[in-house]
Structure formats: C-alpha cells, structure tokens
N, C-alpha and C positions, 0 to 999 in steps of 0.2 A: 652718291653711295658705291659702299667696295663691295662686292658680288663674288668673286673670290680673294681671300685672303693668301692663298697657297701661291698665289700669281700676279697679284696687284691688284685683278679687273675691276675696271667701276662699269656700273649699271653706265656711264658716256661711252665707255672702249667699246659695250657691246652694242652699242644705239649709232654710235661713230661706224664701226664696221658694219654694221646693214647697211648705213645707208654707201658705205662706199663699194655695194653688191655685195654683199655673202650674205647669200639665199640655203642654209641650211645649219645647224645647230652643228653640225662636223664637218663645216667648213670653218667655222665660227673656233668651235674649242686645236682644229688644226692654228689655226690666225693666233688668238690670243691665250691660251691648254688653258682655258677658264672649265672647271670639272674632268682634272681631269690627276690630280695630283691625288690628295682624299675622297676626290668625290662630298664632298659637305654644302656645294657649294649646285652645288648640279643640276638641280631641277626648279630652284630658285634662277639660277644663267638662263632655265633652255625658255623656262612663262616668259622676263623678260628677252631672251632671241623672240618668243615666236610674238609677245605683244608688242612689237616695234615694229617686229619684217608682216606682221598682219595691218599694221598702219601705215607699211611704206609698200606691202602691192608682189612680198617676194613669197607674204607665204597665209600657207587657204586654212589649213590646219586650228586656228588658231582661234575658236569659239568658244568665252570662256578665260579664256588667258588672264582678265583683270582677275578676277572671280580665284583663280589659281594661282597668283602673284601675287592677291594678300594670301591665303595662308602659308605657304612659304615663306613669304614675310616676315609673317606670325613663327613661323617653325626655327626661322634665322634667327630672329629675337631671341631663339629660348636656347637658344646653340653658344649666342655670339655676344647679349645684354643689348642692352637699346640700341639702336642705329643711329649714330647721330649725322 
C-alpha cells in the first residue's frame, strides 16, 4: 500500500529499509523522504516504521503500535478514500 503519495513510498519500502538497518524514523525520512513534503502521511509512516522496527528488534518504543496503525489507517482512508 502506498503510504506517502508525494514520494511514492509504500509500506513495503519502509519494511525493506528497516530490514536493511534503518534504526530511526528520522533516518527513514532522510533515506526515503517519507513524510517530508505535505506531511499527511507522517503519522501513518511513523507507525508503520515503529511496528516493523519493533518486530526486528531495532525499536523499543513501539508499544501499542498496532492500535496506532489502525487509527492512522482510518485517518488515511478519510483523507484519501479507501486503500487499494
């Protein structure tokens, strides 16, 4: 699913970056530019990063990330319509 429309970043791109060693959301933004233009995707992108970073042991602050992802997904649907 496309997370950042401005820079065409998908959730798979974020997962790949985490697997390749991306250790912070700021580093992810530098690498993929996600959430750096209009900002509409920033929260969802951050949640996606936190969820996958916690699964790969690179982020200890991901408590409740799945719930936050659900909320962010609802907000994204509201902004962009139903996700494909």
